C-alpha positions as a printed NumPy array, in Angstrom:
array([[-128.135,   35.502,  -61.044],
       [-124.454,   35.309,  -61.965],
       [-122.088,   37.709,  -60.174],
       [-120.3  ,   38.994,  -63.271],
       [-118.406,   41.623,  -61.305],
       [-116.666,   38.892,  -59.251],
       [-115.976,   36.763,  -62.318],
       [-114.737,   39.514,  -64.655],
       [-113.036,   41.68 ,  -62.042],
       [-111.651,   44.897,  -63.561],
       [-113.037,   43.962,  -66.989],
       [-116.568,   44.425,  -65.625],
       [-118.308,   47.708,  -66.44 ],
       [-121.227,   48.965,  -64.372],
       [-124.566,   48.416,  -66.042],
       [-123.459,   45.47 ,  -68.239],
       [-126.277,   43.186,  -69.25 ],
       [-125.914,   39.429,  -68.852],
       [-125.393,   39.088,  -72.61 ],
       [-122.641,   41.737,  -72.634],
       [-120.951,   40.177,  -69.613],
       [-121.127,   36.727,  -71.218],
       [-119.605,   38.11 ,  -74.405],
       [-116.807,   39.783,  -72.402],
       [-116.181,   36.524,  -70.539],
       [-115.938,   34.606,  -73.823],
       [-113.591,   37.258,  -75.177],
       [-111.284,   37.16 ,  -72.142],
       [-111.226,   33.457,  -71.451],
       [-110.493,   31.41 ,  -74.546],
       [-112.638,   28.285,  -74.6  ],
       [-110.824,   25.012,  -73.907],
       [-111.306,   23.814,  -77.471],
       [-109.541,   26.913,  -78.836],
       [-106.748,   26.429,  -76.329],
       [-106.344,   22.791,  -77.371],
       [-106.288,   23.832,  -81.039],
       [-103.484,   26.32 ,  -80.282],
       [-101.466,   23.64 ,  -78.519],
       [-101.984,   21.222,  -81.407],
       [-100.973,   23.902,  -83.901],
       [ -97.763,   24.551,  -81.929],
       [ -96.996,   20.828,  -81.733],
       [ -97.518,   20.548,  -85.489],
       [ -95.081,   23.419,  -86.082],
       [ -92.5  ,   21.811,  -83.804],
       [ -92.901,   18.491,  -85.619],
       [ -92.489,   20.241,  -88.978],
       [ -89.326,   22.023,  -87.849],
       [ -87.909,   18.806,  -86.408],
       [ -88.589,   16.983,  -89.665],
       [ -87.038,   19.843,  -91.63 ],
       [ -83.887,   19.751,  -89.464],
       [ -83.627,   15.974,  -89.915],
       [ -84.073,   16.343,  -93.677],
       [ -81.396,   19.051,  -93.868],
       [ -79.048,   16.865,  -91.857],
       [ -79.729,   13.947,  -94.209],
       [ -79.065,   16.118,  -97.281],
       [ -75.888,   17.419,  -95.715],
       [ -74.697,   13.859,  -95.102],
       [ -75.454,   12.916,  -98.711],
       [ -73.262,   15.767,  -99.922],
       [ -70.392,   14.773,  -97.639],
       [ -67.51 ,   12.712,  -98.845],
       [ -66.838,    9.365,  -97.21 ],
       [ -64.106,   10.833,  -95.007],
       [ -66.401,   13.684,  -93.908],
       [ -69.136,   11.172,  -93.09 ],
       [ -66.714,    9.081,  -91.047],
       [ -65.493,   12.206,  -89.238],
       [ -69.081,   13.28 ,  -88.464],
       [ -69.863,    9.783,  -87.179],
       [ -66.759,    9.826,  -84.945],
       [ -67.713,   13.247,  -83.618],
       [ -71.24 ,   12.043,  -82.778],
       [ -69.816,    8.981,  -81.018],
       [ -67.299,   11.142,  -79.159],
       [ -70.022,   13.559,  -78.027],
       [ -72.155,   10.641,  -76.837],
       [ -69.215,    9.192,  -74.881],
       [ -68.414,   12.569,  -73.307],
       [ -72.048,   12.974,  -72.254],
       [ -72.156,    9.446,  -70.821],
       [ -68.878,   10.052,  -68.992],
       [ -70.211,   13.282,  -67.478],
       [ -73.353,   11.469,  -66.33 ],
       [ -71.294,    8.674,  -64.767],
       [ -68.987,   11.166,  -63.028],
       [ -72.019,   12.993,  -61.659],
       [ -73.58 ,    9.758,  -60.407],
       [ -70.295,    8.627,  -58.836],
       [ -69.675,   11.956,  -57.094],
       [ -73.249,   12.09 ,  -55.773],
       [ -72.867,    8.514,  -54.544],
       [ -69.614,    9.392,  -52.75 ],
       [ -71.168,   12.479,  -51.158],
       [ -74.254,   10.497,  -50.132],
       [ -71.983,    7.871,  -48.538],
       [ -70.26 ,   10.574,  -46.518],
       [ -73.631,   11.9  ,  -45.373],
       [ -74.809,    8.396,  -44.435],
       [ -71.635,    7.943,  -42.353],
       [ -72.676,   11.049,  -40.442],
       [ -76.068,    9.448,  -39.74 ],
       [ -78.285,   10.694,  -42.577],
       [ -80.794,    8.168,  -43.903],
       [ -80.211,    7.057,  -47.53 ],
       [ -82.876,    9.196,  -49.242],
       [ -82.045,   12.326,  -47.234],
       [ -78.324,   11.774,  -47.868],
       [ -78.883,   11.376,  -51.611],
       [ -81.07 ,   14.486,  -51.757],
       [ -78.449,   16.518,  -49.879],
       [ -75.573,   15.134,  -51.97 ],
       [ -77.405,   15.942,  -55.213],
       [ -78.063,   19.481,  -54.017],
       [ -74.4  ,   19.848,  -53.059],
       [ -73.202,   18.591,  -56.453],
       [ -75.621,   20.889,  -58.26 ],
       [ -74.466,   23.859,  -56.174],
       [ -77.785,   24.333,  -54.361],
       [ -76.284,   25.587,  -51.11 ],
       [ -79.616,   26.665,  -49.647],
       [ -80.938,   23.087,  -49.771],
       [ -77.67 ,   21.669,  -48.401],
       [ -77.66 ,   24.056,  -45.452],
       [ -81.355,   23.513,  -44.801],
       [ -80.963,   19.724,  -44.834],
       [ -77.918,   19.862,  -42.563],
       [ -79.838,   22.065,  -40.11 ],
       [ -82.772,   19.636,  -40.131],
       [ -80.372,   16.739,  -39.519],
       [ -78.549,   18.582,  -36.717],
       [ -81.829,   19.486,  -35.008],
       [ -83.1  ,   15.901,  -35.187],
       [ -79.75 ,   14.56 ,  -34.008],
       [ -79.623,   16.985,  -31.081],
       [ -83.17 ,   16.083,  -30.03 ],
       [ -82.464,   12.335,  -30.174],
       [ -79.181,   12.681,  -28.255],
       [ -80.864,   14.819,  -25.619],
       [ -83.69 ,   12.31 ,  -25.32 ],
       [ -81.251,    9.396,  -25.02 ],
       [ -79.157,   11.24 ,  -22.463],
       [ -82.19 ,   12.15 ,  -20.374],
       [ -83.435,    8.582,  -20.535],
       [ -80.099,    7.144,  -19.408],
       [ -78.966,    9.749,  -16.901],
       [ -82.193,   11.207,  -15.559],
       [ -81.54 ,   11.822,  -11.888],
       [ -84.271,   11.391,   -9.36 ],
       [ -82.848,   11.664,   -5.845],
       [ -83.967,    8.872,   -3.575],
       [ -86.93 ,    9.883,   -1.471],
       [ -86.499,   10.032,    2.264],
       [ -82.794,    9.273,    2.512],
       [ -82.597,   12.039,    5.051],
       [ -79.319,   13.506,    3.836],
       [ -80.825,   15.804,    1.222],
       [ -77.797,   15.116,   -0.987],
       [ -77.924,   13.667,   -4.499],
       [ -75.716,   10.656,   -4.998],
       [ -74.801,    9.875,   -8.59 ],
       [ -71.703,    7.892,   -7.715],
       [ -73.073,    4.725,   -9.348],
       [ -73.756,    6.486,  -12.709],
       [ -70.417,    8.339,  -12.462],
       [ -68.556,    5.063,  -11.918],
       [ -70.382,    3.399,  -14.83 ],
       [ -69.546,    6.304,  -17.157],
       [ -65.914,    6.194,  -16.068],
       [ -65.733,    2.423,  -16.671],
       [ -67.155,    2.856,  -20.183],
       [ -64.665,    5.626,  -20.876],
       [ -67.524,    8.039,  -21.571],
       [ -65.8  ,   11.158,  -20.324],
       [ -68.546,   13.483,  -21.571],
       [ -71.178,   11.67 ,  -19.511],
       [ -68.748,   11.441,  -16.586],
       [ -68.088,   15.184,  -16.583],
       [ -71.751,   15.969,  -17.049],
       [ -72.807,   13.733,  -14.148],
       [ -70.162,   15.162,  -11.822],
       [ -71.27 ,   18.687,  -12.728],
       [ -74.934,   17.741,  -12.319],
       [ -74.306,   16.201,   -8.893],
       [ -72.379,   19.274,   -7.738],
       [ -75.093,   21.632,   -8.958],
       [ -77.917,   19.648,   -7.376],
       [ -76.094,   19.324,   -4.05 ],
       [ -75.283,   23.022,   -4.08 ],
       [ -78.993,   23.865,   -4.514],
       [ -79.994,   21.872,   -1.421]])
């Protein structure tokens, strides 16, 4: 037994027979063949209009004088060059923007996607991509920092004090003042807690 009420929804009337429900279904949902015929009919109309436009353009050209024909040809060439120039400018600008993003650490595809969005004025995508990048960058920097500067005080040294002097000296030698300041602060905090 077919659940016509679920299939037809609000079009279903209480007490419909299977034949009535089937007829209503056929009425509401055009069969695929009819749908395909409609699409083909629309394509045929589009083809006819396109052919008619081309024919009118051809007739117009036949009625033009030689100078008018030459002028129309120059205009078409000019329009094609302007379009090509705009496309090249767009490609160049996107490439420059993508290069700037890659210098910041974006991978090539992500940089190109962000640069295209920026050029097209899609600020929501640009901001979203920059947030994603910043979050990933922050997580990787935090992970790298923790890996390099994770402090585990030596067990059983008896003093109860944390000694990061070796890491502090290394950071100072490298000229890494951020790590230096962070390690000094970390050592002070850990020693203060003890």
